[in-house]
C-alpha positions as CSV (number, residue, x, y, z in Angstrom):
1,M,17.4,-0.8,103.6
2,K,20.5,1.9,103.4
3,I,22.3,-0.1,100.8
4,I,18.8,-1.1,98.9
5,G,18.5,2.7,98.8
6,K,21.6,3.6,97.4
7,V,21.6,1.6,95.1
8,F,18.2,2.9,94.2
9,N,19.1,6.2,93.9
10,F,22.3,5.1,91.6
11,L,19.9,3.8,89.2
12,I,18.1,6.5,88.7
13,F,21.2,9.1,88.5
14,L,22.6,6.5,86.0
15,F,18.8,6.7,84.1
16,L,19.2,10.5,83.9
17,Y,22.7,10.8,83.1
18,A,23.5,7.9,81.1
19,P,22.6,9.6,77.6
20,L,24.2,12.5,78.5
21,F,27.3,11.3,79.4
22,V,26.9,8.8,75.8
23,M,26.6,12.0,73.8
24,M,29.2,13.4,75.2
25,F,31.6,10.5,74.9
26,F,30.3,10.1,70.9
27,S,30.6,13.9,70.3
28,F,34.7,12.9,70.4
29,N,34.3,10.2,68.0
30,K,36.1,10.7,64.6
31,S,33.3,8.7,62.9
32,K,29.7,9.4,62.5
33,S,28.9,6.3,64.3
34,T,26.8,5.9,67.1
35,S,27.5,2.7,68.4
36,V,31.7,2.4,67.7
37,F,34.0,4.8,69.0
38,T,36.7,4.8,66.0
39,G,39.0,7.4,67.8
40,F,39.2,10.5,69.8
41,S,38.7,14.2,67.6
42,L,37.9,17.4,67.9
43,K,36.4,16.9,64.4
44,W,32.4,17.5,65.1
45,Y,33.6,20.7,67.4
46,E,35.4,22.0,64.2
47,E,32.3,21.7,62.1
48,M,30.3,23.4,64.7
49,F,31.9,26.1,64.9
50,S,32.3,26.4,61.4
51,N,28.7,26.0,60.6
52,R,27.4,29.4,60.0
53,D,23.4,27.8,60.5
54,T,24.2,26.2,63.5
55,M,25.8,29.2,65.2
56,E,23.2,31.8,63.9
57,A,20.4,30.0,65.8
58,L,22.8,29.1,69.4
59,T,23.5,33.0,68.9
60,N,19.5,33.6,68.3
61,T,18.5,31.2,71.5
62,L,21.3,32.9,73.4
63,I,19.8,36.2,72.6
64,L,16.5,35.3,73.9
65,A,17.1,32.9,76.5
66,L,19.1,36.4,78.2
67,L,16.3,38.9,77.0
68,S,13.4,36.7,78.5
69,A,15.3,35.7,81.6
70,V,16.3,39.5,82.5
71,I,12.9,40.5,81.9
72,A,11.2,37.5,84.0
73,T,13.6,37.8,87.0
74,I,12.5,42.1,87.3
75,L,8.9,41.1,86.5
76,G,9.2,38.5,89.1
77,T,10.7,39.9,91.5
78,L,8.4,42.8,91.3
79,A,5.6,40.1,91.2
80,A,6.4,38.3,94.3
81,V,7.5,41.2,96.9
82,G,3.8,42.4,95.8
83,I,2.5,38.5,96.8
84,Y,4.2,38.8,99.7
85,R,2.6,42.2,101.2
86,M,-0.7,41.4,100.5
87,R,-2.8,41.3,103.4
88,S,-5.9,39.3,102.1
89,R,-4.0,35.4,103.0
90,W,-7.5,34.8,100.6
91,V,-6.1,36.9,97.7
92,R,-2.8,35.5,98.1
93,N,-3.7,32.3,97.4
94,V,-5.6,32.9,94.8
95,T,-2.7,34.8,93.4
96,M,-0.8,31.9,93.8
97,N,-3.0,30.0,92.1
98,V,-3.0,31.9,89.5
99,T,0.7,32.0,89.9
100,N,1.0,27.9,89.1
101,I,-1.0,27.5,86.2
102,P,1.7,27.9,83.9
103,M,3.4,25.5,85.5
104,M,1.0,23.0,85.8
105,N,-0.9,23.8,82.1
106,P,0.8,21.3,79.5
107,D,3.3,22.5,77.3
108,I,1.0,22.0,74.1
109,V,-2.0,24.4,75.5
110,T,0.2,26.7,76.7
111,G,1.6,27.2,73.1
112,V,-1.7,26.4,71.1
113,S,-3.5,29.8,73.4
114,L,-0.7,32.1,72.6
115,M,-0.5,31.4,69.4
116,L,-3.8,32.0,68.8
117,L,-3.8,35.5,71.5
118,F,-0.9,36.5,69.2
119,V,-2.6,35.4,65.8
120,F,-6.0,37.3,67.1
121,I,-4.0,40.7,68.1
122,G,-2.0,40.7,64.8
123,R,-4.9,40.4,63.2
124,L,-6.7,42.8,64.9
125,I,-4.2,45.5,64.6
126,G,-3.2,44.9,61.2
127,A,-0.1,43.4,61.7
128,S,2.2,42.2,58.4
129,E,3.3,39.1,60.3
130,S,1.1,37.8,63.3
131,L,4.5,35.4,65.1
132,N,7.9,36.6,65.2
133,F,10.8,37.8,67.3
134,F,8.3,39.6,70.1
135,T,5.9,37.3,70.5
136,L,8.3,34.2,70.8
137,L,9.8,36.3,73.5
138,I,6.3,37.6,75.6
139,A,5.7,33.9,75.4
140,H,9.3,32.7,76.6
141,V,8.9,35.5,79.8
142,T,5.2,34.3,80.8
143,F,6.1,30.7,80.8
144,N,9.3,31.7,83.1
145,L,7.6,34.2,85.3
146,P,6.5,31.1,87.9
147,Y,9.8,29.9,88.3
148,V,11.3,32.9,89.7
149,I,8.3,33.8,91.7
150,L,8.8,30.5,93.4
151,N,12.4,31.1,93.5
152,V,12.0,34.6,95.6
153,L,9.0,34.0,97.8
154,P,10.5,31.9,100.5
155,K,14.1,34.3,100.4
156,L,11.6,37.3,101.3
157,R,9.7,35.1,104.0
158,Q,13.5,34.8,105.5
159,T,14.2,37.9,105.8
160,D,13.2,40.1,108.2
161,P,10.1,41.3,108.0
162,H,10.8,44.7,109.5
163,L,14.8,45.6,107.7
164,M,13.1,47.3,105.2
165,E,11.1,49.7,107.8
166,A,14.7,50.2,109.6
167,A,16.3,51.2,106.7
168,E,13.9,53.9,106.0
169,D,14.0,55.1,109.7
170,L,17.6,55.6,109.1
171,G,16.7,58.0,106.7
172,C,16.6,55.9,103.4
173,H,14.1,56.7,100.3
174,P,11.8,53.8,100.2
175,V,12.9,53.0,96.8
176,R,16.1,52.7,97.7
177,A,15.8,50.9,101.0
178,F,14.4,48.2,98.6
179,F,17.4,48.3,97.0
180,E,20.2,48.4,99.5
181,A,18.3,46.5,102.2
182,V,15.9,43.8,100.8
183,I,17.7,43.3,97.7
184,P,20.9,41.7,99.1
185,S,18.7,39.8,101.3
186,I,17.2,37.8,98.3
187,R,19.8,38.2,96.3
188,P,19.9,34.4,96.3
189,G,16.2,33.9,95.4
190,I,16.7,35.6,92.3
191,L,20.2,34.3,91.1
192,S,18.5,31.1,91.2
193,G,15.1,32.2,89.2
194,F,17.4,34.0,86.5
195,L,19.5,30.7,86.7
196,M,16.6,28.8,86.1
197,A,14.4,30.7,83.1
198,F,17.8,31.5,81.3
199,T,17.9,26.9,81.5
200,L,14.2,26.8,80.7
201,S,14.2,28.8,77.4
202,I,17.2,27.7,76.3
203,D,15.7,24.1,76.1
204,D,11.8,24.9,75.5
205,F,10.6,23.5,72.0
206,V,7.0,23.4,72.2
207,I,6.2,26.8,73.1
208,S,8.7,27.8,70.6
209,Y,7.2,25.9,68.2
210,Y,3.9,27.3,68.3
211,T,5.0,31.0,68.6
212,N,7.6,31.3,66.2
213,G,7.6,32.9,63.0
214,S,9.3,32.3,60.0
215,S,12.0,34.7,60.1
216,F,13.6,33.6,63.9
217,Q,15.0,29.8,64.8
218,T,16.0,29.0,67.6
219,L,18.5,25.7,68.4
220,P,15.5,23.5,69.0
221,L,13.8,24.4,66.4
222,K,17.2,23.9,64.1
223,I,17.4,20.1,65.9
224,Y,14.1,19.1,65.8
225,S,14.3,20.3,61.8
226,M,17.0,18.0,61.5
227,T,16.1,14.7,62.9
228,K,13.3,14.6,59.9
229,K,16.7,13.1,58.2
230,K,19.5,12.4,60.3
231,V,21.4,14.4,63.3
232,K,24.8,15.3,62.5
233,P,27.5,14.4,65.5
234,D,27.9,18.6,65.6
235,M,25.2,18.7,66.9
236,Y,26.7,16.2,69.9
237,A,29.2,18.7,70.2
238,L,26.7,21.5,70.5
239,C,24.5,19.7,73.0
240,T,28.0,19.1,75.3
241,L,29.1,22.5,75.3
242,I,25.3,23.9,76.3
243,F,25.6,20.9,78.9
244,V,28.8,22.1,80.8
245,T,28.2,25.3,80.3
246,I,25.0,25.3,82.6
247,L,26.6,23.0,84.7
248,I,29.8,25.2,85.4
249,L,26.8,28.0,86.1
250,L,25.3,25.8,88.8
251,I,28.1,25.1,90.7
252,I,29.0,29.1,90.7
253,I,25.4,29.7,92.0
254,N,25.7,26.8,94.6
255,I,28.9,28.3,95.6
256,A,27.5,31.6,95.6
257,Q,24.7,30.6,97.4
258,A,27.0,28.8,99.8
259,K,29.3,31.4,100.6
260,S,26.3,34.0,101.0
261,E,24.7,32.0,103.9
262,K,28.1,31.3,105.7
263,N,28.8,35.2,105.8
264,S,24.9,35.7,106.8
265,Q,25.1,33.3,109.8
266,D,28.7,34.3,110.5
267,S,26.6,38.0,110.9
268,E,24.5,36.9,113.2
269,F,26.8,35.8,115.8
């Protein structure tokens, strides 16, 4: 049974990661072929960096992802603290169910509903463009918030509930006690929530498609527009760099969390 389980796990990981490895492999191909490897070359990486439209779309994507992740992390952390401190269990459960709706809701439903909301508000205030960068930013913050909350809440539950009270008894102002006593203990959850929000923002296409204006284009939208003709291999190179970057960030975050947990265990002893 153990051998069957290992084989099954291997097949699952092979199915998940084989397309990525194929893409990475052919990003170093000298020709445009995706079936025949004609020789190793960095040609498509050079072309990617020299393509102004691609670099602009990448810059827009990173700016949007960073801003939405930062805002979602701040709001999500505060929301998680508020939910954790709710005294009524019924109210807390209802709030958590409402929080989970954006995750359970299909992306196309979220995207269309946000688009209708932004268009309605835009016409109400007489805006020249109902959809722009700020509507896209609000949309990304909206679907990132639940993931941050769900990453921070478990760390709050693992934290000593009397930690902040102890800091206040020692003379700390409540705000200072929160930042110096509570935040360090839930930092791994905050970092995980930030990284997940950043990754989801980079990856999002459906919601961005409905809430984006004509003056701002992200990388997924650019790649989608290219699929109507043909995706050039320089996109393989760009996607490879993004995958490797996210992988390195995940490794760093996991190492940092492991060290933090080890230090906390050592301090207990």
